[in-house]
TORKE-694381 format. One record per atom (N, C-alpha, C): x, y, z. Coordinates in steps of 0.02 Angstrom, whole numbers, plus 50000, padded with zeros to 5 digits. Layout:
XYZ;...
END
This chain:
488905074546259;488665065546301;489295063546250;489975058946293;490585057246286;490355050746257;490755048046219;490645040546175;490435037346242;490475036246302;490545033546352;490035032146387;489665036846376;488895039646409;488585037246353;488725040246298;488175037846259;488255029246240;488725027146242;488665017446234;488285015446301;488295020646347;487815019746418;487275018646406;486795024346385;486455026446342;485895021546304;486285019946250;486255014046216;485805007446251;486445007046274;486204998346311;485754998446354;485545005246406;485115005546423;484345005346407;484285006946342;483775007946282;483654999046264;484224996346247;484334990146224;484124984646296;484594984746352;484124980146372;483884983046442;483334987246432;483094990446498;483554991646568;483974987046577;484254990646631;484824986546615;485234991546647;485974988146651;486134986746715;486674981446734;487064980446796;487834980046802;488104984746831;488864987346808;489124989846887;489884987846909;490214988846955;490584994846927;490554996046872;491055002146844;490295008246834;490925013146842;490405020146866;490325021346797;490545019146708;490435021046666;490235013946626;490125014146562;489925006046547;490155005746471;490865001646479;490955005846407;490805001146343;490524994046366;490454991846295;489754988846307;489404988246277;488574985346299;488724976146258;489204973246271;489524966446284;489364966746352;489654970646398;489724968946480;488884967946496;488664973546453;487914970646473;487604966046456;487484963146393;487204959846377;487564951246421;488044953446439;488324945846478;487874947746541;487804953746563;487344950146614;486544950646626;486514952646563;485924953646558;485414945046567;485584941846621;485454934946635;485334935646728;484834934246725;484324932046802;484894929746845;484934931346908;485544925846961;485274927247006;485284920547027;485004917847096;485264916547150;485204921447221;485524919747288;485644914647274;486314910947329;486574905247325;486224901147380;486084902547442;486004897647493;485104898347504;484894894547503;484244891147521;484184896147576;483554894447623;483334897047671;483544892247718;483474886147722;483834882647757;484274881747785;484824883247731;485664885647735;485884890347762;485434896147745;485614901147784;485324903447851;484884899347862;484504896847950;485374894647973;485504887747968;485974884847993;486634888347965;486844892147940;487274899547949;487374902447980;486694903848014;486364911148066;486384908048136;486944902748128;487144898048212;487584901148223;487954903448200;488484905348232;488694911948195;489194917548230;489334920848203;490114924748174;490174924948101;490834926048079;491444930048145;492004929148156;492454933148191;493014934648167;493364928548132;493734929848076;493884926048023;494194926747951;494324921947900;495304923447913;495404916747883;496004916347843;496034914147779;496104917247725;496554911147663;497174911447656;497364905547647;498114903647631;498084899247553;498094902347500;498024902247431;498634900547391;498704895047337;499004895047294;498674896247247;498984902447200;498724906947147;499104907347087;498804908447019;499554908646981;498994916446927;499694921746890;499084925146860;498884925346806;498734919346767;498634914146705;498094909646730;497764908346767;497514901946801;496914904046859;496274899446858;495904900746903;495864895646933;496764890746938;496514885046962;496744888147023;496554884347105;496574887147171;496554880647210;497194880547251;497404874747290;497394879747352;497234876347415;497484878547493;496844878047530;496784883847557;496324881647648;496194887347654;495424885847684;495044895847722;495074891547801;495054897347840;494974896747886;494254902447904;493644898647955;493184903647982;493154901448050;493284908748085;492994907848149;492584910948160;492294905648242;491474911948240;491404909948298;490914913548324;490734911848392;489994909448383;489654904448422;488954898148424;488534904548449;488034906148432;487484906948452;486824904448524;486474907248531;486254902848589;485854896448546;485574893348557;485394884948545;485924882248534;486614882848533;487264878148520;487424878748432;487574871848439;487864871548365;488074864848323;487704859648293;487834854148283;487884851648205;487744858148169;488104855648100;488154862548096;489044863648056;489344868748022;489124871047967;488584876247941;488634876847876;489054883447838;489154882547769;489524887147721;489414888447652;489684889247645;489604888247549;490134888747500;490344882347475;490854882547409;490494879847350;490744883747300;490474879547242;490634874647229;490254872747193;490484862247174;490784860447117;491354866447115;491734865347061;492314862147117;492394864847162;492794864047215;492704856447247;493214852247253;493544849847277;493494848747377;493294847747381;493364846447469;493844840047494;494334843847522;494954838847531;494984836947622;494964839847658;494654839347719;494394847447769;494074842847805;493774850047854;493864849947906;494324852147959;494454852248027;494014856248063;493714854348128;493274858748176;493684858048214;493884863548250;494234865248289;494904856948314;495164856648272;495694855348262;495634846948248;494964846048240;494724839148245;494354838048160;494684834148131;494454829248086;493814826148075;493164830848015;492674830348022;492334824747949;492054820247988;491974816247916;491214815047883;490944818647929;490264819947879;490004827647873;489944826947811;490254831447758;489354829647690;489034834747675;488504834647654;488704839647609;488674838647537;488554844147491;487954843947440;487554850247435;486944851447418;487224858547354;487454855447283;487834862547237;488084864247281;488074871447296;488674876847340;488464877747414;487974872647436;487814869747507;488224866947554;488534867347587;489194861547639;488814864247701;488624857447721;488644854547783;488854849147835;489484851947884;489694848247914;489214845147994;489304839947980;488974837248071;489424836548109;489474838448167;490074841448215;490164833148231;490474830348260;490634824048294;490314826448389;490524835048401;490434835248466;490184841848455;489294842948476;489064846748464;489394851948516;489204859348509;489434863748521;489104867848584;489154871148642;488734875048652;488734884348651;487994886948675;488074893848657;488564897148697;488974903448651;489664906248660;490194902348654;490144896648645;490854891148618;491204895048553;491874895448545;492124894548490;492234891948454;492164892648386;492384887048337;492794889248272;493154885748261;493634886848224;493514881048154;493374881548102;493434877248044;493904876247969;494214874947978;494764876447919;494524872247872;494564872547799;494354869047748;494774869747697;494984863247673;495484860547615;495184859247564;495584862247492;495104861847449;495324863047386;495414861447320;495584862647281;495024862247228;495414866547158;494874866447103;494884874247053;494514871147002;494414877346957;493924881846963;493874887946964;493404893346984;492884892246921;492064893046943;491774891246854;491754899546840;491164897046791;491304905346731;490844906246734;490324906146753;489684906846753;489304915146728;489734920046741;489904926846768;489194927346808;489294925746854;488754928346918;488704932146967;489334935846971;489474941747004;489214949846943;489504952846984;489304961346958;489564960846888;490074960246886;490374961346837;490854953746819;490594948546762;490934943446765;491104937746810;491554934946830;491584928446891;491734930046951;491494927247000;491904926847074;492704928047067;492914923447013;493694924347004;493734921746927;494214927446896;494524927046828;495234928246806;495344926146749;496024928946740;495974928246662;496454935746638;496244936646549;496984941346543;497194941146503;497754943346465;497514951146471;497764957446487;497574963146472;497634964746397;497244967946354;497424967246293;497894972446272;497854979046303;498104987146292;499014983746321;499014981446370;499564982446395;500164975246400;499844969246396;499934963546376;499884961146448;499664961046489;499984958046566;499414951246573;499464946746608;499154942246638;498924944746690;498364942546713;497904944546767;497614938346814;497574937446858;497174934846905;496654939946967;496244937746993;495974943847024;495194941847039;494844943047086;494234941347112;493864946747120;493224944647101;492484951547127;492004945247142;491974946347186;491294941947232;490604943447238;490594951247222;489954955647240;489514953347216;488864948847208;488594949947274;488794943847298;488494938947265;488434933247293;489164927547267;489544931047235;489924926547208;490644925947262;490824925047307;491364925147342;491314915647347;490814910847342;490994903847369;491284903047302;491364906547283;491674903947199;492444903547192;492804905047245;493394905547241;493814905447333;493184903147361;493474902847446;492744900847472;492994895547530;492264894447577;492074900447636;491394901847641;491084906247663;490494906947672;490094912247716;489704913347738;489564919347689;488864920047656;488524926947614;488104927647653;488264934247693;487774936047727;488014939947748;487514947647710;487974953147739;487994955947818;487474954647844;487584956947916;488114954747981;488364948847931;488844946147976;489544947147937;489744949347972;490634955347957;491054952247997;491734948147959;492014947148006;492574953048049;492804951848101;493084957148162;493834958848096;493914952548080;494684953448049;494824950548002;495334947847931;495334945047866;496164944247868;496434939747834;497104937247843;496834934047782;497374935447725;497514933647670;498024930947618;498314925547639;499084922747606;498914919847536;499314923147495;499354919847426;500004916047409;500144911947383;500824909647378;500874908347304;501344912447243;501374912147172;502094912347145;502264913047107;502814914047086;502954920047071;503714920247092;504264927047110;503954931747084;503904931847005;503674939546989;503354941446992;502844936547020;502134941347041;501984947447070;501604951047089;501304951947159;500524951447190;500544952247231;499734952647265;499624956647300;498914956447282;498584964747308;498094961247344;498024962647407;497394961347445;497244967747502;496934965147562;496714968147591;497114969147647;497124977347690;497484978247742;498354980347749;498594976847759;499364979347782;499624973047736;500114975047695;500804966647680;501264967247751;501074962647766;501604961647850;502364957847821;502174954847788;502574949147736;502694946347680;503334946247666;503324943147572;503944939447610;503904932447600;504114924947600;504364920747547;505134921447547;505494917047493;505354909647497;505024906747452;505014898647471;505454894447407;505514890447414;505824884747364;505264885747308;505814886447217;505444883147182;505284889647158;505724892647181;505604901447143;504714903747175;504514902147214;504134904747236;504024911647294;503504916047309;503354920647368;502834918847401;502724919747462;502004918647497;502054925247522;501434931447491;501344937447514;500514937247588;500934938347613;500464938247682;500154945147723;499384946047692;499054952447708;498664951347773;498514956647798;498394957647876;497834962647869;497244961947908;496884968047898;496544967947981;496374973648010;496114968548085;495364977348100;495034977548030;494474980548018;493824975448022;493374976248030;492724974048000;492784971147927;492544966347919;492404967347831;491814962647816;491564963847768;490984960247735;491394954247697;490924949947687;491354941547645;491394944247571;491134948147532;491024949447454;491614955447440;491884958947498;492404961347490;493234960547504;493394953447531;493634950547533;494264948547463;494834952847461;494874951647382;495714949047392;495954947447307;496404944747285;496744948947215;497234948947188;497274950447127;498124948947106;498064945447072;498904943047082;499174945846992;499584949446992;499984948346891;500764951646933;501314952246866;501734953746876;501754961646871;501454964446910;501494971546929;501964977446945;502134983046936;502434988346959;502004991747001;502614994747042;502234996447118;502125005847116;501835007547136;501825015547137;501705018447208;502065019847253;501665022447319;501675029547339;501065031147346;500795038447357;500625040247441;500485047347469;500225046547535;499795051347529;499205053547561;498895056147571;498735058247643;498495066347680;498705066647743;498035071347733;497555067547743;496905071747776;496695071947854;496885079147860;497015078747957;497365078547959;498145080347932;498875077447956;498915071647965;498545065147958;498545058947948;499005055347883;499555052447914;499635051847834;499455044447827;499255044647751;498755038347714;499105034147673;499445029847690;499825026147620;499455023347557;499645024047500;499105022647448;499405019347411;499425014547398;499955007647351;499605007647298;499825007647242;499605006947170;499874999347149;499454993547110;499944989947094;499784989847025;500104992046957;499924992846896;500184989246856;499994989346803;500084985446730;500684988846714;501364983746698;501734984546651;501924985846574;502294988046560;502384988546520;502184995346464;502374999546523;502195007746506;501325009746524;501055006046564;500285008746609;500495014146657;500955012246693;501235016046752;501385023546724;501545026446656;501665032946649;500885035346598;500735029846613;500045032646548;499395033446604;499475032746668;499015031846704;499095036546762;499835037346774;500075043746821;499645049546851;499695053846787;499155060846817;498825055346850;498185052646831;497715050646850;497655050146925;498025043446934;498155041447000;498375045447046;498635050347004;499095058147079;498185059647097;497625058847067;497195064347104;496815059647170;497295052247182;496815048747230;496975052447302;497695056747309;497715058547370;497265063547394;497155069247328;496705075247334;495845072147350;495725067447316;495005063947341;495045062247411;495465060947420;495525054747494;495405060247563;495775068147536;495775073347588;495165076047584;494735075947524;494165077747535;493665073747555;493615070347539;493215063647565;493085065747643;493745064747677;493805063547746;493415070147782;493685077147750;493145082747768;492505081147766;492095078847695;491445078047718;491385072547751;491645068147737;491075062047768;491465058447847;492065060947872;492535060547918;493285055647892;493545054647938;494305052647911;494235047347911;494695044247822;494785038047792;494565035947832;494055028547860;493945024947905;494455020647904;494985017647865;495315014647856;496105016947873;496105021847899;496825026347909;497365021447942;497155014647971;497815013048001;498125006947978;497835007447915;498165003247863;498375006347800;498025006947732;498325009847687;497525011147636;497525015147575;497255014447542;497465012047469;497325006447397;497525007847339;497255005147298;497715004247219;497254998147190;497694995247171;497324989847130;497584983447109;497364984647027;497704985246974;497284984046915;497024976346871;496484977546863;496554972746839;495754973346757;495824969746723;495274969046644;494794968946694;494314971046713;493634969546717;493024974146707;493504977546665;493004984746623;492434990046669;492894989146731;492474994046784;493064995946843;492644996546906;493034995746965;492614991746999;492964987847064;492654985747125;492854987347210;492574989347255;492904994247291;492894990247329;493444984447348;493844981247375;494064986547453;494074981147501;494174985347553;494814986047577;495144992147556;495774995747563;496044995547510;495934990147451;496314991847396;495644989447313;495604992347314;495224993047241;495334989847197;495024987347143;495304982347065;494794986247048;495244990346998;495144994346933;495464991846879;495054992846820;495524990246743;495734997946721;495675003246737;495695007146710;495965014746773;495985020646773;496065027246788;495555033646764;494965034346799;494715040546757;494425044946822;494485051846826;494145055746864;493595051246911;493065048746879;492485047046914;492405039846935;492885035946880;492845028746912;493335028046973;493935033446996;494265034147050;493955035447115;493485041347106;493125043447162;492605041747180;492315038247112;491695032847150;491905027347190;492445022947171;492695018447194;493145022047274;493275024947292;493565025947329;492995030047397;492405031347350;491935036147395;491665026547451;491835023247418;491425017247441;491825014947502;492185017447510;492895015747569;492305016547625;491865022647615;491595025547676;490815019447674;490555022747610;489905019347591;489945013147545;489985010347578;489905002647574;490274997647615;490805001447630;491494996747657;491444995447733;491525003747759;491385005047817;490745004047830;490305009147793;489595005347822;489345002847759;489024995847779;488614992647722;488034992247700;487614991247674;487054989647663;486674985547716;486404985447740;486074978147789;485654973147735;485324974547667;485254971347638;485374974547549;485344967747514;485514970047456;484994974047415;484244975847473;483684981147418;484184986247419;484594988547490;484674992547499;485484993747485;485554992947423;486064994147366;486345000747371;485785007647370;485975014547345;486195016847383;486175015047465;486555015847510;487515016547500;487485009947450;488025009847432;488365015647349;487675013947314;488155015047248;487835022547233;487235023547301;486785029647248;487535036347290;487665033547358;488115036447389;488775039647345;489295034347326;489675033747286;489645037847239;489195035847172;488835039947127;489035048147119;488635051247216;488555055047210;489195059947243;489495055547252;490525058847254;490855060447218;490555057347153;490725058747106;490595064347084;490145068647093;489935073447075;490255076147139;490385078847208;490595080947234;491425082647225;491645078247199;492315076547181;492465082447127;491905081647062;491945088046998;491845095647029;491665095647094;491435104147100;492015103047135;492375098747177;492885103247235;493515102647168;493595095747100;494355097247076;494055098846978;493455101346971;493375099746913;493295106946898;492825109846851;492545114546822;491825114746852;491535120646857;490585121746861;490315117646818;490515119546768;490225114146715;490235108246687;490785105746709;490895098246727;490365094346767;490365098146836;490135097746909;489015093846873;489205101346843;488295100746818;488115098946768;488375094146715;488515090146662;488295084446678;488795082646748;488635076946785;487885075246801;487955078546843;487165079046883;486695078046829;486515084046764;485715083546715;485915075946675;486675074646679;486655066146649;486225062546702;486395061746753;486395058546795;485505059846809;485255063446821;484375064346825;484085061946772;484435064746693;484135059546644;483945053046642;484615051746671;484685043846667;484055041146721;483965043246784;483735040946830;482765042246827;482555048246773;482055048746745;481905042446681;482435041046664;482345036746585;481505032446578;481315031846553;480695026246551;480845019346532;480735016646585;481145010146517;480535004846526;480005003346474;479394999946484;479744993846506;479354992546542;479384983646622;479734982046632;480334988546658;480694987146693;480614992646775;481144991646821;480964992146884;480995000246882;480695002346919;480595012246937;480725013047017;480885006647069;481005011447132;481585011647144;481875013747192;482535013547213;482885007347255;482375005347282;482344998847306;482464993547278;483134989547287;482734982747253;482554977447269;481954976147247;481214971947277;481594966347261;482064963547203;482314956347184;482724955247189;483154955447267;483784953447290;484084946947260;483724943547238;484014939647201;484484939147130;484294944747086;484324947647032;484864951447008;485594950547013;486054954147021;485934959946962;485754958046907;485194964146855;485024968546893;484564966746924;484154970946962;484664975147002;484854972247058;485254974147095;485834982747068;485824978247046;486534984547018;486364988246917;485714991046977;485254994246886;485634998446894;485945001546828;486275007546829;485945015246844;485205012846806;484735020046809;484545020846883;484435014246934;483885017346982;484495015847045;484825011447045;485395010847102;485835015747112;486285017247047;486655021947045;486425028547033;486165032746962;485865037146963;485335038746998;484555036847024;484255038847053;484335037547129;484955034047135;485275033347217;485485040347211;485875041747187;486455050147187;485825054747188;485285055447143;484645059647112;484385061047213;484275056447249;484205055547301;484395059847350;485005057847362;485475060147396;485585068747400;485555069247310;485615077947310;485015080847317;484525078147323;483815083547314;483945082847439;483875076147435;484135073947527;484375083747547;485005083347499;485505089447552;485055095247530;484635095247472;484185100947455;483525103547511;483425097247529;482915095747586;483135097747638;483835096747662;483855098847735;484185107747716;484285108247670;484285115247686;485095117247706;485685114747747;486275117247761;486595111847747;487155114347714;487715110147703;488135107547749;488225110247827;488455110247898;488095102947915;487405104747896;487085097547935;487025092747886;486865091247829;486795087347781;487625085447796;488085085847795;488605084847803;489005080747848;488745084447927;488755082147991;488425075647989;487825075847953;487315069047953;487675062647956;488015064147873;488285060147827;488885054747889;489155061347932;489795058447966;489505054348033;488965059148059;488515053848110;488525046648074;488345045948017;488135038847993;488785036148005;489305038747979;490025034947977;489995031748031;489955035748079;490195034548166;489685028548214;488915030948179;488705025248209;488795021248188;488565019648111;488625010948098;489365008548065;489735013748086;490345010048038;490555001048050;490815000748030;491004993248033;490644989548024;489954993048013;489354988048015;488894985847972;488254986447967;487844987247928;487094992347944;486854995347875;486435000147888;485794999647838;485395000847846;484705000447808;484515010647789;483945009147760;483665016347751;483795018747802;483105015747829;482745017547901;483105021847939;483865018447946;484375021748008;484725026947957;484805027047900;485035035247868;484505039347886;483985036647882;483335042347864;483315044647960;483435040548028;483385040448095;484245045248100;484615045948051;485055048448094;485115058748057;484785055947975;484585065547975;484145067848011;483455062748048;483095066848088;483355068748141;483675064548199;483955063548241;484215071348236;484895075248197;485395077048180;484945086048178;484585086348126;483905088948121;483305092548125;483225087848164;482315088848203;481925087848127;482085087648091;481525086748041;481115080648009;480805077648025;480175073948014;480275070947933;480785065647906;480805064247831;480605059947792;479995057947844;479515051847826;479225054347749;479045059147731;478895058647681;479295061247630;479905060747654;480435062547595;480685055847555;480615051947612;480815045847586;480205042947553;479545042747583;479045040247546;478885041147450;479185047047453;479045048147394;479635047947348;480265047747374;480835049047323;481245041747331;481435037847380;481555031847382;481015025647385;480515027547439;479985020947417;479575022847336;479285029647318;478995027247265;478995027647207;478805029947167;479035029347099;478925036147053;479545035647005;479255042246952;479355049046981;479315054146977;479495063146982;479055066446971;478975071546968;478585077646987;478575078746891;478085083446882;478155088646789;477825096646828;478135098046813;478005104046854;477715111246792;477105114446783;477055116646735;476845123746767;477235128346735;477255135146790;477135142846738;476725145946754;476605151646722;476595155546763;476885163246740;476865170346783;476535176246734;476415179846794;476355187846762;476725193546796;476925199446776;476805205646809;476455209446794;476125214646862;475685220246850;476145222746932;476285229746890;476755233446924;477255230646978;477415231947056;477885230147073;477605220647077;477115218647062;476765212347104;476885205147027;477255201147066;477565195247012;476935189247055;476675186247013;476075182247014;476475172746977;476755170647015;476975161547006;476305157647007;476415153346970;475585147446974;475935142346959;475975138947001;476435131146993;475865126146989;475965123146923;475505115246935;475995109546949;475855105346986;476315100446986;475845092646971;475975090346915;475605081846908;476485076046921;475995070146905;476515065146937;476495060146863;477165055346860;477365052846828;477165046146821;476795043746895;476735037446905;476365037446960;476215030047005;475625030447052;476035034047110;476375037147122;476615041147172;475985046647174;475645049947225;475175053147207;475465062047189;475845063847264;476115068947261;476695067347282;477325074147238;477985072647278;477895081147306;477865081547349;477985088147416;478705087747427;478915095747393;479555097547399;479615105447389;480185107847417;480365112547397;480585115947341;480575122847302;480675124647240;481085131147245;481745130447232;481725137147185;481875141347126;481715148047139;481425151147066;482285158047065;482285157947015;482985161747016;482355167246957;482355175346983;482065179346961;482535186746926;482595185946868;482845191546846;482495197246816;482705204546847;482365208946833;482665214746808;482615219646781;483005224146747;483525227346813;483265226746867;483815229746926;484285224046929;484105214846931;484545212446941;484225204846962;484515201346985;484285193747015;484165193547078;483515190447102;483665186447160;483385179547145;483525176647199;483145167947211;482655168647285;482275164747258;481835162147309;481635155447314;481615152547369;481325146747392;480835146147426;480085141447397;479595142347409;479445133647431;478925132647423;478745125047440;478075123547392;478085117547361;477645114247329;477275110247378;476605112147406;476525108547452;475775106347436;475415109247384;474685105247332;474935103547280;474605102347257;474435100047161;474745107647140;474195114947153;474255118747113;474525125547175;474955128047168;475415134347228;475115141247186;475175144547212;475015153747185;475595156647225;476185160447213;476565164847255;476585169447217;476355175647246;476195183447247;476885185547260;477195189047225;477895191247252;478115199647252;478355204547268;478605208747258;479265208547235;479155212847203;479965213447138;480055222147124;480555221947114;480925228547079;480905227847014;480895235446948;480825232746911;480505228146862;480805226746806;480205223046748;480455214746744;479985210146757;480575201546752;480745201446704;481135199046659;481485199646614;481665191246617;481525187046658;481735179646663;481675176246730;481285168646710;481245168346791;481515158846763;481815156446816;482165149746789;481885147746854;481455141546810;481245136646904;481815132146926;481925130646974;482655124747006;483385127546969;483565132346981;484085134646925;484855130646925;484765128046977;485405122847017;485115113247013;484425114846983;484645107846986;484765103847044;484085104547075;484205099847143;483285093947141;483195097047110;482515093447105;482535086547030;482505082047056;482085076946973;481345077046971;481455080346915;480815083846877;480675083746808;480245085246788;480355090746716;479555099046737;480055102046705;479675109046726;479545113446638;478995115846618;479045119346595;478755126446619;478865133046565;478545139146610;478645143846561;478015148646548;477735154546490;477415156146535;477685164446502;477175170046530;476505169046496;475925171246571;475205174146537;475005178246547;475065182646507;474695189846525;474175190246526;473555186546521;472905185046530;472915184246600;473445180946640;473145179046704;473435185146776;472695186346796;472735190246845;473015191146891;473465196646933;473945196546973;473445202547016;473375199247089;473185199947145;473345205947198;472905209747215;473275212847271;473905211647310;474275211147375;474555208447403;474145206247480;473985201347507;473715198947551;474065202247605;474215197147652;474415198547715;475115197147712;475665200047745;476155197747756;476295190947768;476785185647733;476805180647734;477695178747786;477795174747837;478595175747850;478585165747855;478965165447814;479305158747783;479915157447791;480345151747788;480355146247812;479765148347886;479505143247916;479185144148001;478965137448009;479365132948057;480185134948073;480435136048027;481075137048040;481585137048013;482265134548048;482405130947986;482865127148010;483775129547984;483325132347921;484375134247862;484655141547904;484725145747853;485035151447896;484845157447898;484225156747862;483995162447859;483165162547858;482875167947870;482025167347864;481945173647835;481225173447788;481035179347744;480365181947763;480265188247725;479505189447718;479145190847665;478645190447646;478445191347597;477705194747592;477495197247527;477045201047534;476905209247576;477665211547597;477665215347648;477515220847590;477065228547618;476745234447595;477445238047613;477555237947646;478535241847629;479175238647654;479575243847629;480175241047617;480855243647675;480765238647730;481105238747799;482075239347778;482175242947860;482745244147846;483155243447910;482835239747940;483005238648010;482745231148028;483115227348028;482825221448092;482835217648146;482515217648195;482725216448281;482395209548281;482785203648318;482605198348332;482465197248410;481955197748459;482025196048531;481975189648552;481885189548615;481755180848631;481185181248673;480835174548695;480035175748718;479955179748806;480565182248815;480785186248873;480535193248846;480665195648772;480895201148753;481485203948751;481915200448779;482505202348771;482745200548696;483195209348674;483355209248609;484145206548612;484155199848552;484665193948542;485025195348479;484865200748440;485285199148394;485205209248371;485845210448352;485965217148339;485615219648287;485365225048278;485005226848216;485205226648144;484755223448095;485255222548038;484905227247991;485285229847941;485095237147892;485005232047825;484245231547793;484295226747750;484135230247683;484505229247641;484445231447575;483685232447550;483805238747507;482935239147495;482815232547426;483025227847414;482735221047360;482595215347408;482825216247465;482895208447521;482285213147576;481985204147599;481795205747683;481815200547682;482595197047709;482985193647720;483375191147794;483215189247841;483675188747900;483905185047916;484445185647949;484975179847937;484725176048023;484755169548045;484565166448111;485155160048113;485515158748085;485825150348067;486345151248148;486425158448185;486815158848266;486345159448292;485635159148287;485215158648354;485165149748392;485165147048434;484825142448460;484175140748470;484005134148459;483425133348463;482865136248491;482355138848483;481815140548534;481405146648491;481045150048516;480235153548486;480615159848493;480465164948439;480785172448442;480255176448400;480125182248436;479925188248388;480315192848330;479975192148282;480445196848231;480105203548217;480655208148217;480165216248193;480585218848145;480205222448090;480485222748035;480265231248042;480475234648019;480315245148010;480755246147978;480535253647944;480785256847898;480685262747952;480845265347999;480605270648077;479995271248047;479365271148008;478635273648031;478215269648012;478305264647985;478135255447981;478345251048008;478105246248041;478205241048062;478115235948043;478165226948038;478095220048038;478245215548095;478035214848134;478115208648173;478045202548197;477875197048188;477745192448211;478345184448242;478125180748262;478385175348287;478685170248244;479315168248244;479485161248205;479875155548270;479835149448253;480175145848276;480885141848263;481385142548292;482135141848251;482215134748283;482205129148233;482475124548251;483285124148247;483435116348279;484175115948294;484475114748240;485235117848202;485695116448179;485855110748166;
END
């Protein structure tokens, strides 16, 4: 365990939960600062008023400096009126800011009501359904410092201690966008596009969403940076970062598509210090594009703006990061798919953002690091997911969506979320299907929002599996199973007895389990189903069993103990068992055969031989079926003098 992980573990024990956007918690002080219950901003009535229109476009035109949280400028919200019409235009803006003027469709409105962060503007002329509305709000003031965002404030300024740079930056997630610009904080209402214009001192650079279309020199040694993005974007992903940055441009080429990667990096030597880690980014983009689908904002860019926030925040097309480390960079990049392109429809389902981005760290380690590094990451994640914190939440869904601490619970939203993704991959038992389902999820819900039910539906449609029980026990349920496993061998018969108990109110965890069986003749891995509390598995083996490993690849969130019990009576073989049946994976197996087959043949229901014969080794009775279309088949196993025949169903790949 590294120093960072050790500190994370201590923080978890001290604080019950840890809320952070960073992928490793570097300082307990960060966690203490966030151990305060934060509430959603808009009241139900104000939410109702804002939901009378659909946002189509945001434009921010602001004056900012790298050493101040003072903001002056204006923001424009363009929208379309829903059915029922619109007589009041509602939005959110923190009470620290003075509203100088509100123009609705170029008409200055006088009746403005403020209640904390809630602002309502009475329209002089009500608008009918489907009418377009453009509200421009001119405002000035200093952003608040109540630490209400996932990390710190919605708008921040600080001097980075190591390199000495002053930086001003935003971090709006989950409810803090209103701390620096007038907005509608509703996840399911993405704008179709956004422009972010920032005027600042000429020595500064400004990072934001989309493409830098123009830099305009202005009087008094000022410059205006004009960023434009034409992809749908959620309110909390709109961003700015201002400092006297150095610039480093890279390119990734997923599927031959050039993706510019624009890095705004601290001066004073940070470029040299971080270059090797930044240079991992193109490979990450190319790998994730293979797994999840082409980088979703390929028409614009990816990039990073550095800021001393103690972690990272996945602002759309330009992440804000305090440093560059392997897993942090991989995690925030993966959010461009999981969180930015497809955003959770409710903060209750934040695991759809954080669990998948966390799991992408593991996928990157598998590809670019060592097997040991990937395995250690997974084991640490599972240990945190199982951690019993008295009085803390135990379910993946964030039931209290008004609590920032609960939404970004490191143990549940991140680590248990990643563990659920890993188990879903095991449940599908076919990586081609698993990653194809993730690509379908991106295609179906890209540019919008999705729920856990939507994710489940995508997987069920592609695989033909019913996954309700999986999500009931691992997503909505609590705890994890404990397996007490005993085994004994008599001659060529091996008996494994697995008793599953639970650590929570979830009555039972149905799951497949792998066992790696080592004998004096070699290793073999079997996959069986724990379908009830006590399961008996009778297997034929060659040689003397020297070791058994339950779940050798660490797929399942569990505890397990295993011992040999020489008093355990091993029965004679019963009838042969064909499994799994139906089969959706690459192969089907037969257990309890009384002979060793040498040939396998597969027939369709018309009696036509659809597979060439397979000559089986003497150590397995496994028949590949991955290339068979869905349907019913007859399997014949024989050694020339003995035979076994049974039907099986192949479901679609």
